[in-house]
N, C-alpha and C positions, 0 to 999 in steps of 0.2 A: 500573442499566444492564442491558441484556439481551443475552445471547449464546445463540444457538441452533445446535445441531449438526444440520444438515439439508442436503439437496441442493436444496431449494427456494429461490427468490429469488437464486440465485448464477449469474452468467453461466457459460456452458458452458466457457469457457477459464480460469476462476478456481478457486482452492481455497477462497476465502472472499471476503466483501465486507461492507461497512458500509453500512447504509441508515439514515441519521439516527443515532439513538442505539442502534440495534439492529445487532448483529454476527451474521452467518451464516457458518458454517464447515462444510465437508463433514465428515461423521462420520469418515471415514478419517484426517482430520487433527486429530482431537480432542487428541492429545498433542503437536502441533506448537506449542510455546510461542511461537516466533518469529512464526508466522503470526498467532496471537492478538494479540501485541503490535503487529504491523503494523496490524491492524484497529482496535486501541484508539487508535492514533495518528490514524487517520481519524475516529474518534468524537470525539476531543478537537478536531480541526480543525473538525468540524461544530459542536461546542458553542462554541468560541471565536469563530466567525463568526456566532453567533446563527442558525444553520441556513442561512446563505447559501452554505455550503460546496458544497452539491449544485449550485447554479447556477454558481458560480465554476468548479468542477471541470469542468463540461460545456462552458463557453463561453470560458474564459480559459486557453489552453495553458500560459502561464508559471506560473499558479497550480497547475494540474494537475501540472506537472513538479516544482514545489517540494514539493507534498504527497507525491508518490511518493518523492522523494529522502528526505524526512523519515521516511516510514514504513519504507522499506527500510533506512535507517541503523539505525533501532531494531531491526528484525527481525534484522539481521546480528549484533547483539550476543548473540543467544540461541543461536548455533551454535558448536561448537568449531572449525569450519573457516572459511576465508575465503570467504564467498559473495558479496562485493561484485562481483566480475567477472560472476558469473551474474546478479545483480540488475541490473547495468548493461545486460546484454543484454535482460532483460525490459523495462526502461524504454525502450530504443531500439526495440524491436520490437512491443511489445504495447499501447501506449497512444496510438497515433496522433500521436505527437509527432515533430517534425522535429529529432531529435538522434541523434548517433552513439553507438555503444557506448563509444567512447573518451571522449567528452565526458560521457556519463552517469557513467562511472567517476570522472572528475575531480570531478564534483559529489558523488558518494558518499564520496569520500576526503577532501574538503575539510573542515577542522576547522570546528566551529560558530562 
């Protein structure tokens, strides 16, 4: 699997992204282990759906929400402080999903 530290191929509002089996992270976040683990979750999602992930993510809002919740839960484990409220805000504002910050936080704190 491939991970690249570059500003290319990453949306302007993101620190990193996963494109299929490739992960792209901005160079200034090279040491951010939580971000890397977040993107690795998206890579596993892509693999376990036999590459249908990209299409499902684009066209099925419930799938997109579930993917981001899974990825942010993993990311949060890599920081000493509680970032779930911050991540709930990201989910409610940045992904075009019709969900409140409060509902996002409920999903992030719900046990598996």
